[in-house]
C-alpha positions as CSV (number, residue, x, y, z in Angstrom):
1,X,116.9,82.5,71.4
2,X,115.9,84.8,74.2
3,X,112.3,85.9,74.8
4,X,111.8,89.6,75.7
5,X,109.9,90.3,78.9
6,X,107.4,93.0,79.6
7,X,106.4,94.1,83.1
8,X,104.2,96.8,84.7
9,X,105.7,99.3,87.0
10,X,104.1,99.2,90.5
11,X,103.3,102.7,91.7
12,X,103.4,102.2,95.5
13,X,103.5,105.5,97.4
14,X,107.0,104.9,98.8
15,X,108.5,104.8,95.3
16,X,110.8,107.4,93.7
17,X,109.1,109.5,91.0
18,X,110.3,108.5,87.6
19,X,113.2,106.4,88.9
20,X,112.3,103.1,87.1
21,X,111.4,104.9,83.9
22,X,114.8,106.6,83.9
23,X,116.5,103.3,84.7
24,X,114.7,101.6,81.8
25,X,115.5,104.4,79.3
26,X,111.8,105.5,79.1
27,X,110.2,108.9,79.3
28,X,110.3,110.4,82.8
29,X,107.1,110.4,84.8
30,X,106.3,112.2,88.0
31,X,104.4,109.2,89.5
32,X,106.1,107.3,92.3
33,X,107.7,104.2,90.8
34,X,108.5,101.6,93.4
35,X,108.9,98.1,91.8
36,X,109.0,96.2,88.6
37,X,108.7,92.4,88.7
38,X,110.0,89.8,86.3
39,X,109.2,86.2,87.3
40,X,106.9,83.5,88.3
41,X,104.2,85.1,90.5
42,X,100.5,85.8,89.6
43,X,100.9,89.4,90.9
44,X,104.0,90.1,88.9
45,X,102.2,91.6,85.9
46,X,105.0,90.1,83.7
47,X,104.5,88.9,80.1
48,X,106.8,87.1,77.7
49,X,107.1,87.6,74.0
50,X,106.9,84.3,72.2
51,X,106.5,83.4,68.5
52,X,102.8,83.0,69.3
53,X,102.5,86.5,70.8
54,X,102.7,88.1,74.2
55,X,101.5,85.8,77.0
56,X,101.6,85.8,80.8
57,X,104.9,84.5,82.0
58,X,103.6,82.3,84.8
59,X,101.2,80.6,82.4
60,X,103.9,80.1,79.8
61,X,106.3,78.6,82.3
62,X,103.6,76.1,83.4
63,X,102.6,75.2,79.8
64,X,106.2,74.8,78.6
65,X,107.2,73.0,81.8
66,X,110.0,75.4,82.3
67,X,111.3,75.7,85.8
68,X,112.0,79.3,87.0
69,X,111.0,79.4,90.8
70,X,112.2,83.0,91.3
71,X,111.1,86.6,91.3
72,X,113.4,89.3,90.1
73,X,112.6,92.9,91.0
74,X,113.9,96.4,90.4
75,X,113.2,98.5,93.6
76,X,113.4,102.2,93.9
77,X,112.6,103.6,97.4
78,X,112.3,107.2,98.2
79,X,110.5,106.7,101.5
80,X,111.1,104.0,104.1
81,X,109.2,100.7,103.6
82,X,107.5,98.9,106.5
83,X,109.2,97.1,109.4
84,X,108.5,93.5,108.3
85,X,109.4,89.9,108.3
86,X,108.9,87.0,106.0
87,X,107.9,83.4,107.0
88,X,109.7,80.1,106.3
89,X,108.1,77.7,103.8
90,X,106.5,75.7,106.6
91,X,105.1,78.8,108.3
92,X,103.8,80.2,104.9
93,X,102.0,76.9,104.1
94,X,100.4,76.8,107.5
95,X,99.4,80.4,107.5
96,X,98.0,80.3,103.9
97,X,95.9,77.2,104.7
98,X,94.6,78.8,107.8
99,X,93.5,82.0,106.0
100,X,92.0,79.9,103.2
101,X,90.0,77.9,105.7
102,X,88.7,81.2,107.2
103,X,87.6,82.4,103.7
104,X,89.7,85.5,103.6
105,X,90.0,86.7,100.0
106,X,93.5,86.8,98.6
107,X,93.1,90.5,97.8
108,X,91.6,91.4,101.2
109,X,93.6,94.2,103.1
110,X,93.6,92.0,106.2
111,X,95.1,89.0,104.4
112,X,98.6,88.2,105.6
113,X,99.6,85.1,103.6
114,X,99.2,85.5,99.8
115,X,100.9,82.2,98.8
116,X,102.6,79.1,100.3
117,X,106.2,80.1,99.6
118,X,109.0,81.4,101.8
119,X,110.6,84.6,100.7
120,X,114.4,84.7,101.3
121,X,115.8,87.6,99.3
122,X,119.0,89.3,98.3
123,X,119.0,93.0,97.5
124,X,122.0,94.4,95.6
125,X,122.6,98.1,95.6
126,X,122.5,99.7,92.1
127,X,122.6,103.3,93.4
128,X,125.7,104.8,95.0
129,X,124.1,104.1,98.4
130,X,121.3,101.9,99.5
131,X,120.0,102.3,103.1
132,X,118.2,99.7,105.2
133,X,117.5,98.2,108.6
134,X,118.2,94.6,109.2
135,X,118.2,92.4,112.3
136,X,118.8,93.5,116.0
137,X,122.0,94.9,117.4
138,X,123.5,93.9,120.7
139,X,122.4,95.9,123.8
140,X,125.8,97.6,124.1
141,X,125.2,99.2,120.6
142,X,121.8,100.4,121.7
143,X,123.1,101.9,124.9
144,X,126.0,103.6,123.1
145,X,123.5,105.2,120.7
146,X,121.3,106.4,123.5
147,X,124.2,107.9,125.3
148,X,125.2,109.9,122.2
149,X,121.6,110.9,121.5
150,X,121.3,112.1,125.1
151,X,124.1,114.5,124.5
152,X,122.4,115.6,121.3
153,X,119.2,116.5,123.3
154,X,117.0,113.5,122.7
155,X,113.9,113.4,125.0
156,X,114.2,111.6,128.3
157,X,110.9,109.6,127.9
158,X,112.1,108.1,124.6
159,X,115.6,107.3,125.9
160,X,114.4,105.7,129.1
161,X,111.9,103.5,127.3
162,X,114.5,102.0,125.0
163,X,117.2,101.8,127.7
164,X,114.9,99.5,129.7
165,X,114.4,97.2,126.7
166,X,117.9,97.3,125.1
167,X,118.8,93.7,126.2
168,X,115.6,92.0,125.1
169,X,114.6,92.7,121.4
170,X,111.6,90.3,121.7
171,X,110.1,92.2,124.7
172,X,111.0,95.5,123.0
173,X,109.1,94.5,119.9
174,X,106.1,93.4,122.0
175,X,106.0,96.7,123.8
176,X,106.3,98.7,120.5
177,X,103.7,96.7,118.6
178,X,101.2,95.7,121.3
179,X,101.6,97.7,124.5
180,X,100.8,100.9,122.7
181,X,99.2,102.8,125.6
182,X,101.3,105.7,126.6
183,X,103.5,105.5,123.5
184,X,102.2,108.8,122.0
185,X,104.3,110.9,124.4
186,X,107.5,109.1,123.4
187,X,106.8,109.4,119.7
188,X,105.8,113.0,119.9
189,X,108.9,113.7,122.0
190,X,111.3,112.2,119.5
191,X,109.5,113.8,116.5
192,X,109.8,117.2,118.2
193,X,113.5,116.7,118.8
194,X,114.1,115.5,115.2
195,X,112.5,118.6,113.8
196,X,114.7,120.8,115.9
197,X,118.1,119.1,115.9
198,X,120.7,120.0,113.2
199,X,122.8,116.9,112.3
200,X,125.6,119.1,111.0
201,X,126.4,120.1,114.6
202,X,126.9,116.5,115.7
203,X,129.7,114.0,115.3
204,X,129.7,112.0,112.1
205,X,128.2,108.8,113.6
206,X,125.4,110.5,115.5
207,X,124.7,112.8,112.6
208,X,124.2,109.8,110.3
209,X,121.8,108.1,112.8
210,X,119.8,111.3,113.3
211,X,119.4,111.8,109.5
212,X,118.1,108.2,109.3
213,X,115.6,108.9,112.2
214,X,114.6,112.1,110.5
215,X,113.8,110.4,107.3
216,X,111.7,107.7,109.0
217,X,109.9,110.3,111.1
218,X,109.0,112.6,108.2
219,X,107.8,109.7,106.1
220,X,105.7,108.1,108.9
221,X,104.7,110.7,111.4
222,X,103.1,109.3,114.6
223,X,104.1,105.7,113.7
224,X,105.4,103.7,116.7
225,X,107.6,101.8,114.2
226,X,110.3,104.5,114.6
227,X,111.1,102.9,118.0
228,X,112.6,99.9,116.1
229,X,115.3,102.1,114.5
230,X,117.6,102.3,117.6
231,X,117.4,98.5,118.1
232,X,118.4,97.5,114.6
233,X,121.4,97.4,112.4
234,X,121.7,100.4,110.1
235,X,122.9,99.2,106.7
236,X,124.5,101.4,104.1
237,X,125.3,99.5,101.0
238,X,127.6,100.9,98.3
239,X,126.9,100.0,94.7
240,X,127.4,96.2,94.1
241,X,127.2,95.3,97.8
242,X,124.3,93.1,98.9
243,X,122.2,92.3,101.9
244,X,120.6,88.9,102.5
245,X,117.3,88.6,104.3
246,X,116.4,85.0,105.4
247,X,113.1,83.9,106.9
248,X,112.5,85.6,110.2
249,X,114.9,88.5,109.7
250,X,113.2,91.8,110.7
251,X,114.1,94.5,108.2
252,X,113.0,97.6,106.4
253,X,114.4,99.3,103.3
254,X,114.8,103.0,103.8
255,X,116.1,104.5,100.5
256,X,117.9,103.6,97.3
257,X,117.7,101.7,94.0
258,X,118.5,98.1,93.8
259,X,118.1,94.7,92.2
260,X,116.2,92.3,94.4
261,X,115.9,88.5,93.9
262,X,113.8,86.1,95.9
263,X,111.6,83.0,95.8
264,X,108.2,83.8,94.2
265,X,106.4,85.0,97.2
266,X,104.5,88.0,98.4
267,X,104.2,87.1,102.0
268,X,105.0,90.2,104.1
269,X,104.1,90.4,107.8
270,X,104.3,94.1,108.8
271,X,104.7,95.6,112.3
272,X,105.2,99.3,111.7
273,X,106.0,102.2,109.4
274,X,103.0,101.5,107.2
275,X,99.3,102.3,106.7
276,X,98.8,98.7,105.4
277,X,97.6,95.8,107.5
278,X,99.8,94.9,110.4
279,X,99.7,91.5,111.9
280,X,101.6,92.0,115.2
281,X,100.8,88.5,116.6
282,X,102.3,86.8,113.5
283,X,105.2,89.2,113.6
284,X,106.1,88.3,117.2
285,X,105.6,84.6,116.3
286,X,107.8,84.5,113.2
287,X,110.6,87.1,113.9
288,X,114.1,86.1,114.9
289,X,115.0,88.3,117.9
290,X,118.5,87.1,118.4
291,X,120.9,90.1,118.5
292,X,123.9,89.8,116.2
293,X,127.2,91.7,115.8
294,X,126.7,92.4,112.1
295,X,123.9,92.3,109.5
296,X,124.0,89.6,106.8
297,X,126.0,91.4,104.2
298,X,127.2,89.7,101.1
299,X,129.9,90.4,98.6
300,X,130.3,88.8,95.1
301,X,133.1,86.6,94.1
302,X,135.0,87.9,91.1
303,X,136.0,91.3,90.0
304,X,134.5,94.5,88.5
305,X,134.3,92.8,85.1
306,X,132.6,89.6,86.0
307,X,131.2,88.7,89.5
308,X,128.9,86.1,91.0
309,X,126.6,86.3,94.0
310,X,125.9,82.9,95.6
311,X,126.4,80.9,98.8
312,X,124.3,83.2,101.0
313,X,121.6,80.7,102.0
314,X,119.0,80.7,99.1
315,X,118.7,78.6,96.0
316,X,119.6,81.2,93.4
317,X,122.6,82.8,91.7
318,X,123.2,86.2,90.3
319,X,125.9,87.2,87.8
320,X,127.1,90.7,87.1
321,X,128.8,91.2,83.7
322,X,130.5,94.3,82.4
323,X,132.2,95.1,79.2
324,X,135.3,92.9,78.8
325,X,133.8,89.9,80.4
326,X,133.9,86.6,78.5
327,X,130.7,85.2,77.1
328,X,128.5,83.7,79.9
329,X,126.8,80.4,79.1
330,X,123.5,80.1,80.9
331,X,123.1,76.9,82.9
332,X,119.5,77.2,84.0
333,X,116.5,79.2,82.8
334,X,117.4,82.8,83.5
335,X,116.2,86.4,83.6
336,X,118.7,88.7,81.9
337,X,118.5,92.4,82.5
338,X,120.6,95.0,80.7
339,X,121.3,97.9,83.0
340,X,123.4,99.8,80.5
341,X,124.8,99.5,77.0
342,X,124.0,96.6,74.7
343,X,124.3,92.8,74.8
344,X,123.3,89.9,72.7
345,X,121.6,86.9,74.2
346,X,121.1,83.6,72.4
347,X,122.7,81.0,70.2
348,X,121.7,80.3,66.6
349,X,119.0,83.0,66.9
350,X,120.5,85.8,68.9
351,X,118.4,88.6,70.5
352,X,119.9,92.1,70.9
353,X,119.1,93.8,74.1
354,X,119.7,97.4,75.0
355,X,119.5,99.5,78.2
356,X,116.3,98.7,80.2
357,X,115.6,95.5,78.3
358,X,114.9,92.2,80.1
359,X,114.6,88.8,78.5
360,X,114.1,85.2,79.5
361,X,116.9,82.8,78.3
362,X,117.0,79.0,78.3
363,X,120.0,76.8,79.2
364,X,122.8,76.7,76.7
365,X,122.2,80.3,75.5
366,X,125.1,82.8,75.8
367,X,125.3,86.4,77.0
368,X,127.8,88.5,75.0
369,X,128.3,92.1,75.9
370,X,128.5,94.4,72.8
371,X,129.3,97.9,74.0
372,X,132.0,99.5,76.2
373,X,129.4,100.7,78.7
374,X,127.5,97.4,78.9
375,X,126.3,96.1,82.3
376,X,124.2,93.0,82.4
377,X,122.6,91.0,85.3
378,X,121.7,87.3,84.9
379,X,119.6,85.5,87.5
380,X,118.9,81.8,87.7
381,X,118.3,79.0,90.3
382,X,121.3,77.2,91.6
383,X,122.7,74.4,89.6
384,X,122.8,71.2,91.7
């Protein structure tokens, strides 16, 4: 049988009003709805319905000796999230132990390491478009952007600062996050330009970049984190496409609705575009500043009916099943989420799930789609 899951929506201010309620088939609310977590983390707020009643999922996993070392999230971003990076497992363990020794409470605003786990993650676009920043581009890309922005009227101070740092993302990040004296003029200059420029008068590539800058600027006025945008890959995922974020990858999600899967960690080191605690020293220590020709995009293997996401560098697998797919037999403990339609999960004691339902299923159970509009996601750790 499958065990229904219950989780609390997290109302972070960057969330989209009512987005998760609508996705789950619930009554619309006008509160920002940012994330919903299913999985093994004490901050998840996730419970499981068992024959004995509703219990905390993390406690149930421990007591039943069931291995599910993952965290599955729905994410709905209306405003840009912070410029951030996640540590490796070794870095997380070292940082957690250090902060524990210093007596910093886990819920303290200045706490950086909330657990000892790494946080590699894959985000899959569920909206028509999902926008993000990920990793640093080569200096030729930065210079090309700046040339086009010059023609579009971008301020000289802003352009000259970035032109001098285009070939060294590490030094650029240090200047942006630590050498903040004199940065106000550059930020005020670009904000003034972004308020006055009309993207519809620009070529398609420049217009898209300007709209991205405008979104970041309006959401985080006065924040020096906007200076990261020209230096990073601009990622535009279409539905079903995915982006992988390994340890050390500098990134920020800008806008969109997606399914996010990761190891069960809440370790986030922020460097900009946020009012939360920023740990710039840790950011500069942990971030990978190597410029790359492309971001770490990932496409599933299969077709529109049945597809699998794996082989991207983390120990989990994601299945996408649509109406017409053959029954999927679950190899490892899994979270099953019904995005649309109806499905049955289970064996001798099947559980019917409808749009917005999530359930925890054990190995050997099957997932069978019941309706013509059914879309189901199944997440489990990789089978060795």
